[in-house]
C-alpha positions as CSV (number, residue, x, y, z in Angstrom):
1,M,-176.1,-24.7,-56.1
2,V,-173.0,-23.8,-58.1
3,R,-174.7,-24.8,-61.3
4,F,-177.8,-22.7,-60.4
5,M,-175.7,-19.6,-59.7
6,A,-173.9,-20.1,-63.0
7,V,-177.2,-20.3,-64.9
8,F,-178.6,-17.4,-63.0
9,A,-175.5,-15.3,-63.8
10,A,-175.8,-16.2,-67.5
11,C,-179.4,-15.1,-67.5
12,V,-178.6,-11.8,-65.8
13,L,-175.8,-11.1,-68.3
14,A,-178.1,-12.1,-71.2
15,G,-180.8,-9.7,-69.9
16,A,-178.2,-7.0,-69.5
17,A,-177.1,-7.6,-73.1
18,Q,-180.7,-7.2,-74.4
19,D,-181.0,-3.9,-72.5
20,R,-178.0,-2.5,-74.3
21,S,-179.9,-2.1,-77.5
22,D,-181.4,1.2,-76.1
23,E,-178.0,2.7,-75.3
24,P,-176.8,5.5,-77.4
25,V,-174.0,4.7,-80.0
26,L,-171.3,7.0,-81.3
27,E,-171.6,8.0,-84.9
28,R,-167.9,7.4,-85.7
29,N,-165.7,4.6,-84.6
30,P,-163.2,5.9,-82.0
31,F,-160.9,2.8,-82.2
32,T,-159.5,2.6,-85.7
33,S,-155.7,2.5,-85.1
34,A,-153.6,-0.3,-86.5
35,A,-153.4,-1.9,-83.0
36,D,-157.2,-1.7,-82.8
37,R,-157.7,-3.4,-86.1
38,A,-155.2,-6.1,-85.2
39,R,-157.1,-6.8,-82.0
40,G,-160.4,-6.7,-83.9
41,K,-158.9,-9.4,-86.2
42,Q,-158.0,-11.6,-83.3
43,I,-161.6,-11.4,-81.9
44,F,-163.1,-11.9,-85.4
45,L,-161.1,-15.0,-86.0
46,A,-162.0,-16.5,-82.7
47,Q,-165.7,-15.6,-82.6
48,C,-166.9,-14.6,-86.1
49,A,-164.9,-16.7,-88.5
50,P,-166.7,-19.9,-87.8
51,C,-169.7,-18.5,-89.6
52,H,-168.3,-15.7,-91.8
53,G,-165.1,-17.5,-92.8
54,P,-161.5,-16.5,-91.8
55,D,-161.4,-13.9,-94.7
56,G,-165.0,-12.7,-94.1
57,N,-166.1,-13.9,-97.5
58,G,-169.0,-16.0,-96.2
59,G,-170.0,-19.4,-94.9
60,R,-173.0,-20.0,-92.8
61,G,-172.8,-16.2,-92.2
62,A,-173.0,-13.4,-94.8
63,N,-170.1,-12.3,-97.0
64,L,-168.5,-9.3,-95.3
65,A,-165.6,-8.8,-97.8
66,R,-167.6,-6.2,-99.8
67,P,-167.1,-2.4,-100.3
68,R,-170.5,-1.7,-98.8
69,L,-172.5,-3.8,-96.3
70,P,-176.2,-3.2,-97.0
71,R,-177.3,-3.5,-93.3
72,A,-174.2,-1.6,-92.0
73,S,-173.3,1.3,-94.2
74,T,-172.3,3.5,-91.2
75,D,-170.0,3.0,-88.2
76,S,-172.9,3.1,-85.8
77,A,-175.0,0.7,-87.8
78,L,-172.2,-1.8,-87.9
79,F,-171.6,-1.5,-84.2
80,R,-175.3,-2.1,-83.4
81,I,-175.4,-5.2,-85.6
82,I,-172.3,-6.7,-83.9
83,R,-173.6,-5.8,-80.5
84,D,-177.3,-6.7,-80.8
85,G,-177.3,-9.2,-83.7
86,I,-180.1,-9.4,-86.3
87,P,-183.4,-10.7,-85.0
88,G,-184.9,-13.5,-87.1
89,T,-181.5,-14.5,-88.5
90,E,-178.5,-16.6,-87.5
91,M,-176.6,-13.5,-86.4
92,P,-176.4,-13.4,-82.6
93,G,-175.5,-10.4,-80.5
94,A,-171.9,-10.2,-79.1
95,W,-173.0,-9.8,-75.5
96,V,-169.7,-11.1,-74.2
97,L,-167.8,-8.2,-75.8
98,I,-167.3,-4.8,-74.2
99,D,-167.9,-1.7,-76.4
100,R,-164.2,-1.2,-77.2
101,E,-163.9,-4.7,-78.5
102,I,-167.0,-4.3,-80.6
103,W,-165.6,-1.2,-82.2
104,Q,-162.3,-3.0,-82.8
105,V,-164.1,-5.8,-84.6
106,A,-166.0,-3.2,-86.6
107,A,-162.8,-1.5,-87.6
108,Y,-161.4,-4.9,-88.8
109,V,-164.6,-5.8,-90.7
110,Q,-164.4,-2.6,-92.6
111,T,-161.0,-3.5,-93.9
112,L,-162.4,-6.7,-95.4
113,G,-164.2,-4.6,-98.1
114,Q,-161.0,-2.9,-99.2
115,R,-159.6,-6.1,-100.7
116,A,-159.6,-6.8,-104.4
117,A,-163.0,-7.9,-105.7
118,E,-163.4,-11.5,-106.6
119,R,-162.8,-12.4,-110.2
120,I,-165.9,-13.9,-111.8
121,S,-164.9,-15.6,-115.1
122,G,-168.2,-17.3,-116.0
123,N,-171.1,-16.2,-118.1
124,A,-174.1,-15.5,-116.0
125,R,-176.6,-16.0,-118.9
126,R,-175.3,-19.4,-119.7
127,G,-175.3,-20.1,-115.9
128,E,-178.9,-19.3,-115.6
129,D,-179.8,-21.8,-118.3
130,L,-177.7,-24.5,-116.5
131,F,-179.4,-23.6,-113.3
132,R,-182.9,-24.1,-114.8
133,T,-182.2,-27.1,-117.0
134,K,-179.2,-29.4,-116.3
135,G,-179.0,-28.5,-112.6
136,K,-182.8,-28.6,-112.0
137,C,-182.1,-26.2,-109.2
138,L,-185.6,-24.7,-109.2
139,T,-187.0,-28.0,-108.0
140,C,-185.8,-27.1,-104.5
141,H,-184.8,-23.4,-104.6
142,T,-186.8,-20.2,-105.3
143,V,-185.6,-17.3,-107.4
144,R,-187.9,-14.4,-107.1
145,F,-191.4,-16.0,-107.3
146,T,-190.4,-19.2,-109.2
147,G,-189.3,-22.6,-107.8
148,G,-189.6,-24.9,-104.9
149,R,-189.3,-24.3,-101.1
150,M,-187.3,-27.3,-100.0
151,G,-184.0,-25.4,-100.1
152,P,-183.1,-21.8,-99.1
153,A,-184.4,-19.0,-101.4
154,L,-181.7,-17.8,-103.7
155,T,-183.2,-14.4,-104.9
156,E,-180.5,-12.4,-103.0
157,V,-177.8,-15.0,-102.6
158,G,-175.3,-12.9,-104.5
159,R,-175.5,-10.2,-101.8
160,S,-174.7,-12.5,-98.9
161,R,-172.4,-15.2,-100.3
162,S,-169.1,-15.1,-102.0
163,A,-168.2,-16.9,-105.3
164,A,-165.8,-19.1,-103.4
165,F,-168.5,-20.2,-100.9
166,L,-171.0,-20.9,-103.7
167,R,-168.5,-23.0,-105.6
168,R,-167.8,-25.0,-102.4
169,K,-171.5,-25.5,-101.8
170,L,-172.1,-26.8,-105.3
171,L,-169.3,-29.4,-104.9
172,R,-169.7,-30.2,-101.2
173,P,-173.3,-29.3,-100.1
174,D,-173.0,-31.3,-96.9
175,A,-169.9,-29.3,-95.7
176,E,-172.0,-26.4,-94.2
177,I,-175.7,-26.9,-93.5
178,P,-177.8,-23.7,-93.1
179,E,-179.5,-23.0,-89.9
180,G,-183.1,-24.2,-90.1
181,Y,-182.3,-27.2,-92.4
182,I,-181.6,-29.9,-89.8
183,F,-182.7,-33.2,-91.4
184,V,-184.8,-35.5,-89.2
185,E,-186.1,-39.0,-89.5
186,A,-189.0,-40.2,-87.4
187,V,-190.6,-43.6,-86.9
188,T,-194.0,-43.9,-85.3
189,R,-195.0,-46.7,-83.0
190,D,-197.1,-48.3,-85.8
191,G,-194.0,-48.3,-88.1
192,S,-194.7,-45.4,-90.3
193,R,-191.6,-43.4,-91.4
194,L,-191.2,-39.7,-92.1
195,S,-188.2,-37.7,-93.1
196,G,-187.7,-34.1,-93.8
197,F,-186.6,-30.8,-92.4
198,R,-187.3,-29.8,-88.8
199,L,-189.4,-26.6,-88.7
200,N,-190.1,-26.4,-84.9
201,E,-189.6,-28.6,-81.9
202,D,-190.5,-28.4,-78.2
203,T,-190.5,-30.9,-75.4
204,Y,-193.6,-32.7,-76.6
205,S,-193.9,-32.3,-80.3
206,I,-192.0,-31.7,-83.5
207,Q,-193.0,-30.2,-86.8
208,V,-191.5,-31.4,-90.1
209,R,-191.6,-30.5,-93.7
210,D,-191.2,-33.6,-95.8
211,L,-189.4,-33.8,-99.2
212,S,-192.8,-33.3,-101.0
213,D,-193.2,-30.0,-99.2
214,R,-196.0,-31.3,-96.9
215,L,-196.2,-30.2,-93.3
216,H,-196.5,-32.7,-90.4
217,S,-196.9,-32.3,-86.7
218,L,-195.9,-35.2,-84.5
219,W,-196.3,-36.0,-80.8
220,K,-193.1,-37.3,-79.5
221,D,-194.8,-39.9,-77.2
222,E,-196.2,-41.5,-80.4
223,L,-192.7,-42.0,-81.9
224,S,-190.5,-45.0,-81.4
225,E,-187.5,-43.3,-83.0
226,L,-186.4,-39.8,-83.7
227,R,-183.0,-39.0,-85.3
228,R,-181.6,-35.6,-86.2
229,S,-178.7,-34.9,-88.5
230,S,-176.9,-31.6,-88.8
231,A,-174.5,-33.1,-91.3
232,Y,-176.9,-34.4,-94.0
233,T,-178.6,-32.6,-96.8
234,P,-180.7,-34.0,-99.7
235,M,-179.0,-31.5,-102.0
236,P,-176.8,-33.5,-104.4
237,S,-173.1,-32.7,-105.2
238,F,-172.5,-31.3,-108.7
239,D,-169.0,-32.5,-108.7
240,G,-168.6,-34.3,-112.0
241,V,-172.0,-33.2,-113.2
242,F,-170.8,-29.8,-114.5
243,T,-167.6,-29.2,-116.4
244,A,-165.2,-26.6,-114.9
245,A,-166.5,-24.0,-117.4
246,E,-170.1,-24.8,-116.6
247,L,-169.4,-24.5,-112.9
248,D,-167.9,-21.0,-113.6
249,D,-171.0,-20.0,-115.4
250,L,-173.3,-21.3,-112.7
251,V,-171.4,-19.4,-110.0
252,A,-171.5,-16.3,-112.1
253,Y,-175.3,-16.6,-112.3
254,L,-175.7,-17.1,-108.6
255,I,-173.5,-14.1,-107.8
256,S,-175.7,-12.0,-110.1
257,L,-178.7,-12.7,-107.9
258,R,-179.0,-9.6,-105.8
259,G,-182.7,-9.2,-105.4
260,E,-183.3,-6.8,-108.3
261,S,-186.3,-7.4,-110.4
């Protein structure tokens, strides 16, 4: 009974949180004092840093340490994103926070873009050549309309990820696995094996995209084994593959990818 009431309460709160999206929002942040920003930093480090990084310069979440946030160029827009999340992305709504706390987080987030810009020392043109040739990155990643679909599209990666994050990802690709790229291995009752990325899963079935970019739909009652790994990626490490100068060039190229044609 206690468990039922806890679940019921959580559902009620979640429903209330969804209803908040229709509530009016002030145009200007009313909580911007030093104390408010300090409190916002505390909340950010506890709830936002696991995805956005302790300095807000990106991780599983977007890079927030920029002078202008494309989706949140005004106080009210930033408030709404923190409160409601972004549908279809990994960004959830902060339904556990009251309005004052959301404004305080927003005030702190806006200070992140006031820091000195990252220093990018590489040559983006040389980096593009390395990306396409030595790195063979288009085998798995798409830039604009060219490349494979096995890994995340990189057309706008420079908008959402910091140079520091991209460098870490090139050296330790298994350190942070993007949402939607959980690797699975399945064995059918007749001994056939399949591995790839989980696309969808429910109680009875699972859909997988294999490493050849083919789609498979499997009934779970026909499987003898199903393993999921959120700590594995087929992306190789480039540690020792690129020199330090080449790594700088490759990062410079990735940072230059901002969606422009």
